[in-house]
N, C-alpha and C positions, 0 to 999 in steps of 0.2 A: 578923523572920520573912520568909522569902522568899515571893514571891507564890504559888508552887505549894503550899508548906506552909500558907499562909493559906487557900487554896482548900480544901485537904483538911480543915483544922481546921473551917472553916465548914460544909462539907458534913456533917461528923460532928455538928455542933452544931445547925444549923437543922433544925427538925422539919417533916416533911411531914404535913399534916392533910388526909386525904381527905374530899371532899364537904363542904367548908366554904368560904365561907358558904352555898353551895348545891350541889346534886348536880352532879357532874362537875368541880368545881373542886378542884385540888390546892393548898391553902393552904400557903405557906412561912412558918412561924412563926419570926421572927427574935428573939423575946424571950429565948431561952436564951443569946444572945450577951451579954446584960447581966448574966448570972450569973458571967461570967468576965472580970474587969477587964483582964487581959492581952490576951485576944482582942479586946476592944473597942478597946484602945489600938492593937493591930496593924491593925485595920480602919481606924481614923482615920489611922494612919501611911501606909497604902497610899493612901487617898483623898486625903490632903493632899499626898503626894509627886507625884501626878498634876497638881496645880494650882500647886505652888510656883513663885513668880515669874511666873505666867501670868495671874493674876486680881487684881482690886481689891476684890471683894466676893463673898460667898456668899449666894444666895437659897435658902431651904429651903421645900419645899412641905408644907403641913399634912397630916397631923400627923407622920407617921413620917419625913418629910424633916428634921424638927428633931432627931431622935435622934442623927444623925450630923453634920448640917449645921452646927450650932452648934459642935461640937467641931472640925470641919474649919476653920471660921473662926478659932477660938481658936488652933489649931495654926499657922495661917498668919498670925496677927496682922492679920486684916482684919475689916471689919464683917460682921454677919449681918443679913439682912433677911427678915422673915416674909412668906410668901405664904399667905393664909388663905382659908378658905371664906367665901362671901358672908355679910355681916352680922356678922362677928366683929371688924372693925377700926373704930376711930373715924375720922371724917373728918379731913382730906381723903384720899381714896383713889381709885384707878382700878380698874375691874373688867374681866374678860375672860370671856365666855361660851364654853363648849365643849360638844360633844355627848358624851353617854354612850350606852351600848347602848340604853337606853330613856329618852329625854328629854334634858335638858341640865342643866348646872350652871354656876356662876360662881365664879371665884376673884378675890381682891382683894389689892392691895398699897398701902400708904400712899404718898402722893406726897411728894416732897421728901427722901426718905431715900436714893434712888439718884441719883447725880449723872450728868449727860449725859457720855457717853464712857467711863464706868467699864466695865471688863471684868468680866463676871459668870460665875460658876459657878452653875448651877442644880442643886441636889441633891435627890434623893428616894430612898427606900429601894428602890423597885421600878419598873422600866420594863416596862409591859405594852403597851397599844396606843399610848401616847404622847400621848393627848389632853390630859391634865392638864399634862404637861410642855410640850407645844406652847403651851398657853394661858399658862403661866408665862413662856415665852420671848417671846410676843407682849406680855405686860404689861411685861416688861423693856424691850423695844424701844419701846413707847409712851412710856416715860419717858426715852428717849435712851440707855439702857444698851446695851452690846454683849455679846451672848451669846457667850462664848468657849468655854465648856465645859459639859457635862452629866456628872454622875456618879451612879452607882447602886450599891447593894450587889448587886442582882440584876437581870438582864434576862431576860425571857421571850421568846426569839428567835422562836418560832412566831407571836407576836402582832405582829411587825414594827414595833414602836414606834420603833426606830432609823431606819427608812426615813422616818418622819414628821418626824424631826428634821433630816434632811439639809439642808433648805432654809435652815437657820441657819448652815451652814458652820462648825460648832463641833466641837471634839473631844468624843468620847463615851468614857466609861470605866465599866466595871462589873467587879466582882470575880468574880461568879458568873454563868454563863449556863446557862439550862435550855431 
């Protein structure tokens, strides 16, 4: 499927849920994609094509980053590494704190899975403000990995997350932008 066709199909498929999870938020529900195996395959094909021969490992951010990230890794025949919320991984692991709108959070990654110098694609379903993705990139760098690429199904341009990622000098790819 050509990229423009894929964009059109996704725009017809993804549901907009107003005022969820709170008033004023327009939630993009990606779950209908999983009801259409061919559309899912087309999304994976697009995301994998962006990274082919450019990365050594895919890191996916919990939890929706796993939905496409694992399949991208399989399509590229490279390892997949989980980046999880604090307290979900057994030791040894490294953590990275980041700020949220109200408070802070932390994500973690097991040590020893990423080898120094490996080129990394960090994948998540959605790029908003970029805080979680930036924290994931810092975790990769702490372990000696090289952040080569970021990929997302959707980027919310008004929230300027891509600006926050520029310091990593990595390619950024998203299929949909709103």
